[in-house]
C-alpha positions as CSV (number, residue, x, y, z in Angstrom):
1,M,58.8,17.8,108.5
2,K,58.8,17.5,104.8
3,Y,60.3,19.9,102.1
4,S,57.1,20.3,100.8
5,E,55.7,21.9,104.0
6,L,58.5,24.3,104.1
7,I,59.0,25.3,100.4
8,Q,56.0,25.8,97.6
9,F,56.8,26.0,94.2
10,Q,54.7,27.3,91.5
11,P,54.8,25.2,88.3
12,I,56.9,26.7,85.4
13,E,55.2,27.7,82.2
14,S,57.2,27.6,79.4
15,V,54.8,29.9,77.3
16,V,53.1,32.8,78.8
17,E,49.9,34.4,77.3
18,L,50.7,38.2,76.9
19,R,47.2,39.0,76.5
20,Q,46.7,38.6,80.2
21,G,49.7,40.9,81.2
22,N,47.6,44.2,80.7
23,K,46.3,43.1,84.2
24,S,48.4,44.5,86.8
25,D,47.6,41.7,89.1
26,K,48.7,39.1,86.5
27,A,51.9,41.2,85.3
28,R,53.2,41.1,88.7
29,E,52.9,37.7,89.2
30,H,54.7,37.1,85.6
31,V,57.3,39.4,87.1
32,L,57.8,37.6,90.5
33,T,57.9,34.3,89.1
34,Y,59.7,34.7,85.9
35,V,62.7,32.3,85.3
36,I,65.5,33.1,83.2
37,S,67.3,30.9,81.0
38,D,71.0,30.2,80.6
39,D,70.4,31.3,76.8
40,M,68.5,34.3,77.8
41,A,70.9,35.6,80.2
42,D,73.6,35.0,77.8
43,R,71.9,37.1,75.2
44,L,71.1,39.9,77.6
45,C,74.5,40.2,78.7
46,N,76.3,40.0,75.5
47,L,73.8,41.4,72.9
48,V,71.3,43.7,74.7
49,F,73.4,45.4,77.5
50,P,76.1,46.5,75.4
51,Q,73.7,48.2,73.3
52,L,72.2,50.3,76.3
53,Q,75.5,52.1,77.4
54,Y,75.8,55.6,75.8
55,A,79.3,56.1,76.1
56,K,80.5,53.9,72.9
57,P,77.5,53.2,70.7
58,G,77.5,49.9,69.2
């Protein structure tokens, strides 16, 4: 048995056309197939998430 028979990957698009996101099926596909980069994870953890807390505003 080959790996390709067990696991199937969709190609990763580096650019997503957001105009297609207003269709619920396309928006669901975007969420299910989103791959977060290391840079984006770092930005979320160090910049965005700290701003979302209410006890001590940044």
